[in-house]
C-alpha positions as CSV (number, residue, x, y, z in Angstrom):
1,M,-42.2,10.9,9.5
2,R,-38.6,11.1,10.9
3,L,-38.3,9.5,14.3
4,A,-35.3,10.2,16.6
5,I,-34.4,7.3,18.9
6,R,-32.1,7.2,21.9
7,H,-31.7,3.8,23.6
8,T,-29.3,3.0,26.4
9,T,-29.1,-0.3,28.3
10,R,-26.8,-0.4,31.4
11,Y,-25.8,-3.6,33.2
12,R,-24.1,-3.5,36.6
13,F,-22.3,-6.6,37.8
14,A,-21.9,-7.8,41.4
15,K,-18.3,-8.8,40.6
16,P,-15.8,-8.1,37.8
17,V,-16.6,-10.1,34.7
18,K,-14.1,-12.6,33.5
19,H,-15.7,-13.0,30.0
20,G,-19.0,-12.1,28.4
21,L,-20.5,-12.4,24.9
22,H,-23.7,-10.5,23.9
23,R,-25.7,-10.7,20.7
24,L,-27.3,-7.3,19.8
25,R,-30.3,-6.9,17.4
26,L,-30.6,-3.2,17.8
27,T,-30.2,-1.8,14.2
28,P,-33.5,-1.0,12.5
29,K,-34.3,-2.9,9.3
30,E,-34.1,-1.2,5.9
31,T,-37.5,-2.4,4.7
32,Q,-40.6,-1.2,2.8
33,G,-41.9,1.9,4.5
34,Q,-38.7,2.4,6.5
35,R,-35.3,4.0,5.9
36,I,-32.4,4.6,8.2
37,A,-31.2,8.2,8.1
38,N,-28.4,7.5,10.4
39,W,-27.6,5.0,13.3
40,Q,-24.8,4.8,15.7
41,M,-24.0,2.2,18.5
42,E,-21.5,2.9,21.3
43,Y,-20.2,0.6,24.1
44,T,-18.7,1.1,27.5
45,G,-17.0,-2.0,29.0
46,A,-17.2,-3.9,25.8
47,R,-15.9,-4.0,22.2
48,E,-17.4,-5.0,18.9
49,E,-16.2,-8.3,17.4
50,L,-18.2,-8.7,14.2
51,A,-21.6,-7.9,12.6
52,Y,-23.7,-10.0,10.2
53,D,-27.3,-10.5,9.0
54,D,-29.0,-13.6,10.4
55,Q,-31.5,-15.9,8.8
56,N,-34.3,-13.4,9.4
57,H,-32.4,-10.5,7.9
58,N,-31.8,-9.0,11.3
59,H,-28.6,-7.1,11.5
60,V,-26.7,-8.7,14.4
61,T,-23.7,-7.2,16.3
62,L,-21.6,-9.4,18.5
63,I,-19.7,-7.7,21.4
64,T,-17.4,-9.1,24.1
65,V,-17.4,-7.7,27.6
66,E,-14.0,-6.5,28.7
67,E,-12.3,-8.6,31.3
68,G,-12.7,-7.0,34.8
69,A,-15.6,-4.8,33.8
70,Q,-18.2,-4.2,36.4
71,E,-20.5,-2.2,34.1
72,L,-21.6,-2.6,30.5
73,V,-23.4,0.2,28.7
74,I,-24.9,-0.2,25.2
75,T,-26.1,3.0,23.6
76,C,-27.9,3.4,20.3
77,R,-29.0,6.6,18.7
78,G,-30.2,7.7,15.3
79,Q,-33.0,8.8,13.1
80,V,-35.4,6.6,11.0
81,D,-37.7,7.8,8.3
82,T,-41.1,6.0,8.1
83,V,-44.2,6.1,5.9
84,D,-47.7,4.9,6.4
85,R,-48.4,1.6,4.6
86,A,-51.4,0.7,6.8
87,G,-49.3,-2.1,8.4
88,V,-48.6,-3.8,5.1
89,I,-45.0,-4.9,4.8
90,G,-45.4,-6.8,1.5
91,Q,-44.3,-10.1,0.0
92,H,-42.1,-12.6,1.8
93,S,-38.3,-12.5,1.2
94,G,-35.2,-13.6,3.0
95,H,-33.5,-16.9,3.9
96,M,-36.3,-18.4,6.0
97,P,-39.0,-20.1,3.9
98,L,-42.5,-19.0,4.5
99,W,-43.5,-22.4,5.8
100,A,-41.1,-21.9,8.7
101,F,-43.5,-19.4,10.2
102,L,-46.3,-22.0,10.4
103,G,-44.3,-24.2,12.9
104,Q,-44.9,-23.6,16.6
105,T,-42.1,-23.0,19.1
106,P,-42.0,-23.8,22.8
107,L,-43.2,-20.2,23.5
108,T,-46.0,-20.2,20.9
109,K,-47.2,-23.9,21.1
110,A,-51.0,-23.9,20.9
111,G,-52.7,-25.9,23.7
112,P,-56.2,-26.0,25.1
113,N,-56.3,-22.3,26.1
114,V,-55.3,-21.1,22.6
115,R,-57.6,-23.6,20.9
116,K,-60.5,-22.3,23.0
117,L,-59.6,-18.8,22.1
118,I,-59.6,-19.6,18.4
119,G,-63.1,-21.1,18.7
120,Q,-64.4,-17.8,20.0
121,V,-62.9,-15.5,17.3
122,E,-65.5,-14.1,15.0
123,R,-64.8,-15.0,11.3
124,S,-65.3,-12.0,9.1
125,P,-67.0,-12.5,5.7
126,E,-64.8,-9.7,4.4
127,G,-61.6,-11.8,4.6
128,M,-58.6,-12.8,6.7
129,V,-57.4,-9.3,7.7
130,P,-60.7,-8.4,9.6
131,T,-60.7,-11.8,11.2
132,L,-57.1,-11.3,12.4
133,H,-58.1,-7.9,13.8
134,N,-61.0,-9.7,15.7
135,L,-58.4,-12.2,17.0
136,S,-56.2,-9.3,18.1
137,A,-59.1,-7.5,19.9
138,L,-60.1,-10.7,21.7
139,I,-56.6,-11.3,23.0
140,G,-56.5,-7.8,24.3
141,E,-59.7,-8.5,26.2
142,R,-58.5,-11.8,27.7
143,I,-55.0,-10.6,28.6
144,A,-54.9,-7.3,30.5
145,Y,-51.8,-5.2,29.8
146,E,-50.0,-5.4,33.2
147,G,-46.3,-5.8,34.0
148,G,-44.9,-8.0,36.7
149,H,-47.0,-11.1,35.9
150,T,-44.9,-12.7,33.2
151,S,-41.2,-13.1,32.1
152,V,-39.4,-13.7,28.8
153,S,-39.9,-17.4,29.2
154,T,-43.7,-17.2,29.7
155,T,-45.5,-19.2,27.0
156,A,-48.7,-18.3,25.1
157,E,-50.7,-20.9,27.1
158,E,-49.4,-19.5,30.4
159,A,-50.2,-15.9,29.5
160,L,-53.8,-16.8,28.5
161,A,-54.2,-18.8,31.7
162,G,-52.9,-15.9,33.8
163,G,-55.0,-13.3,32.2
164,A,-52.3,-10.6,32.4
165,G,-49.1,-9.7,30.6
166,V,-47.3,-7.3,28.3
167,C,-46.7,-6.8,24.6
168,Q,-44.5,-9.9,24.3
169,D,-47.3,-12.1,25.7
170,H,-50.0,-10.6,23.5
171,T,-47.7,-11.2,20.5
172,H,-47.0,-14.8,21.4
173,V,-50.7,-15.6,21.8
174,F,-51.5,-14.0,18.4
175,I,-48.7,-16.0,16.7
176,A,-49.9,-19.2,18.4
177,A,-53.5,-18.7,17.3
178,A,-52.6,-17.6,13.7
179,R,-50.3,-20.6,13.1
180,A,-52.9,-22.9,14.5
181,I,-55.3,-21.8,11.7
182,E,-52.6,-22.2,9.1
183,V,-51.7,-18.5,8.8
184,P,-47.9,-17.9,8.9
185,A,-47.0,-15.4,11.7
186,R,-43.9,-13.9,13.1
187,Y,-42.7,-11.8,16.1
188,V,-41.4,-8.2,15.6
189,S,-39.4,-6.2,18.1
190,G,-38.9,-2.5,17.7
191,Y,-39.7,1.0,18.7
192,L,-43.0,2.9,19.1
193,M,-43.4,6.6,19.5
194,M,-45.9,7.2,22.2
195,D,-48.5,10.0,21.9
196,D,-48.3,11.0,25.6
197,R,-44.6,10.7,26.4
198,V,-41.1,10.6,25.0
199,Q,-39.4,8.5,27.7
200,Q,-40.2,4.8,27.8
201,E,-39.4,1.8,29.9
202,A,-38.8,-0.8,27.2
203,T,-38.9,-1.6,23.5
204,H,-42.1,-2.7,21.9
205,A,-43.3,-5.9,20.3
206,W,-46.0,-6.8,17.8
207,A,-46.9,-9.5,15.3
208,E,-47.0,-9.9,11.6
209,A,-49.2,-12.4,9.7
210,Y,-48.9,-13.4,6.1
211,V,-52.1,-12.8,4.2
212,Q,-52.6,-14.0,0.7
213,G,-52.6,-11.1,-1.8
214,L,-51.1,-8.7,0.6
215,G,-48.1,-10.4,2.1
216,W,-46.9,-9.6,5.7
217,V,-49.4,-7.4,7.6
218,G,-48.7,-6.1,11.1
219,F,-50.9,-6.4,14.2
220,D,-50.2,-4.6,17.5
221,V,-52.4,-6.5,19.9
222,S,-51.5,-4.3,22.9
223,N,-52.8,-1.2,21.1
224,R,-55.3,-3.0,18.9
225,I,-54.1,-1.4,15.6
226,S,-51.9,-2.1,12.7
227,P,-48.5,-0.3,12.8
228,D,-48.4,3.2,11.4
229,P,-45.5,5.7,10.9
230,R,-44.9,5.8,14.7
231,Y,-43.4,2.2,14.5
232,V,-39.8,1.2,13.8
233,R,-39.2,-2.4,12.9
234,V,-35.8,-3.7,14.3
235,A,-35.9,-7.5,14.3
236,T,-38.2,-10.3,13.4
237,G,-38.3,-14.0,14.1
238,R,-40.4,-17.1,15.0
239,D,-40.7,-15.8,18.6
240,F,-39.1,-13.5,21.1
241,G,-35.9,-15.6,21.1
242,D,-35.2,-14.8,17.5
243,A,-35.9,-11.1,17.8
244,A,-34.7,-10.2,21.3
245,P,-32.8,-6.9,21.3
246,I,-30.0,-8.2,23.6
247,T,-29.1,-11.7,24.5
248,G,-25.9,-13.1,26.0
249,I,-23.9,-14.6,28.8
250,N,-21.4,-13.5,31.3
251,F,-18.9,-15.5,33.4
252,G,-17.5,-14.5,36.7
253,G,-19.9,-11.7,37.6
254,A,-23.7,-12.1,38.1
255,T,-25.9,-9.3,36.8
256,Q,-26.8,-7.1,39.8
257,D,-28.9,-4.4,38.1
258,V,-30.2,-3.6,34.6
259,Q,-31.4,-0.1,33.6
260,V,-33.0,0.9,30.3
261,D,-33.3,4.5,29.1
262,L,-35.3,4.9,25.9
263,A,-36.7,7.9,24.2
264,V,-38.6,8.0,20.9
265,E,-39.8,11.3,19.4
266,Q,-40.7,12.9,16.1
267,Q,-37.9,15.0,14.7
268,V,-39.0,18.2,13.2
269,S,-37.3,19.0,9.9
270,G,-35.6,22.3,9.2
271,Q,-38.4,23.4,6.9
272,Q,-41.0,22.7,9.5
273,Q,-39.0,24.6,12.1
274,Q,-38.7,27.5,9.7
275,A,-42.5,27.5,9.0
276,S,-43.3,27.3,12.7
277,G,-41.0,30.3,13.3
278,Q,-42.7,32.3,10.6
279,Q,-46.1,31.5,12.0
280,Q,-45.0,32.6,15.5
281,Q,-43.5,35.8,14.1
282,A,-46.7,36.6,12.2
283,S,-48.8,35.9,15.3
284,G,-46.6,38.3,17.3
285,Q,-47.0,41.0,14.7
286,Q,-50.8,40.6,14.7
287,Q,-50.9,40.9,18.5
288,Q,-48.9,44.1,18.3
């Protein structure tokens, strides 16, 4: 499947910025089941300084905000080819050792709420993958998908206590529980093509757990499925902080407003368009 993505983030500042530095993790990964057909990034009010791959093999771009800017616009667009691997990414690779994904972070630290949740997960006799799906389903039941209740600093414990959150919260709770039962787990940020709309309000997040014999396997708690060809992996890490699409700091001008414009849709190939046109032509001839 070829997915076309258009992603624009617009920052407006109350006063002209004296200096700003932003770290962008917005370039999709070249990984098993995923290939970049083309990808472009453009900036208004900033310039690119350098690009590198970090410890999680995320492609990172550093940009500086131009002095005096009162608006920063970051635009990404391109096409990514995906295939269905039933959520299986494969064996571990990269600079980070596998054991690093067993250690908890401040956002994922398991406390009494997570431990109680673990005790209620049905262990499947068929193995770890079904058990992790049971964990995913239980988290979805305990944390209603509702915006406005949490922030980027909300911990897994806090999200469980509040009973409402978004994909980031679902993912942090899954990671916290998986690590607590000695299953390596990591955070994934990326794009998801919705079935009911093209325009979206934000990027998506899900988890990956390392299962012996399979390697990394994806779990989208919010949608209670493993990722399929509608998903595009962009960045991974131990929690949101490692995989956040945009992080940075500005001096001299507080952020007044942030707007995100995101569209993800399937791109029809030339052959498919031609076949569709032929079918329509044949249908018209039959009607005549």
